[in-house]
C-alpha positions in Angstrom: 126.7 70.4 114.4 125.9 73.0 117.1 124.4 71.8 120.4 120.6 71.9 120.6 120.5 75.0 122.9 122.5 77.0 120.4 120.1 76.1 117.7 117.1 77.0 119.9 118.7 80.3 120.8 119.2 81.1 117.1 115.5 80.5 116.3 114.4 82.7 119.2 116.6 85.4 117.8 114.9 85.1 114.4 111.5 85.4 116.1 112.5 88.6 117.9 113.8 90.0 114.6 110.4 89.3 113.0 108.5 91.0 115.8 110.7 94.1 115.5 110.2 94.2 111.7 106.4 93.7 112.1 106.2 96.9 114.2 108.1 98.9 111.6 105.1 99.7 109.3 103.2 101.1 112.2 106.1 103.3 113.2 106.6 104.4 109.6 103.0 105.4 109.2 103.0 107.3 112.5 106.1 109.2 111.4 104.6 110.0 108.0 101.4 111.2 109.8 103.5 113.6 112.0 105.3 114.8 108.9 102.1 115.6 107.1 100.8 117.5 110.2 104.0 119.5 110.4 103.8 120.3 106.6 100.3 121.6 107.1 101.3 123.8 110.0 104.2 125.2 108.0 101.9 125.9 105.1 99.4 127.8 107.4 102.3 129.7 108.9 103.5 130.8 105.5 100.0 131.8 104.5 99.8 134.0 107.7 103.1 135.6 106.9 102.1 136.2 103.3 98.8 137.7 104.5 100.6 140.0 106.9 103.0 141.3 104.2 100.1 141.9 101.9 98.2 143.8 104.5 101.3 145.9 105.3 101.8 146.7 101.6 98.1 147.7 101.3 98.4 150.0 104.4 95.8 148.1 106.4 95.9 148.5 110.2 97.8 145.7 112.0 94.7 144.8 114.1 92.5 144.2 111.1 92.9 140.8 109.4 91.2 139.1 106.5 89.8 135.6 107.0 
């Protein structure tokens, strides 16, 4: 059987592992939120490019933009 201080150290290690795992859902949610924001920005950028190409094809002046 291991000495008592090794056993205590082992339990402390398990507690640290649980604390790290307990923080994971918050980190995952924050990462997902940043991913959603990035996807929204990419969608808006594609819409602006699409609008610019359409205006170019229609012969609209570059300074004039639809909203």
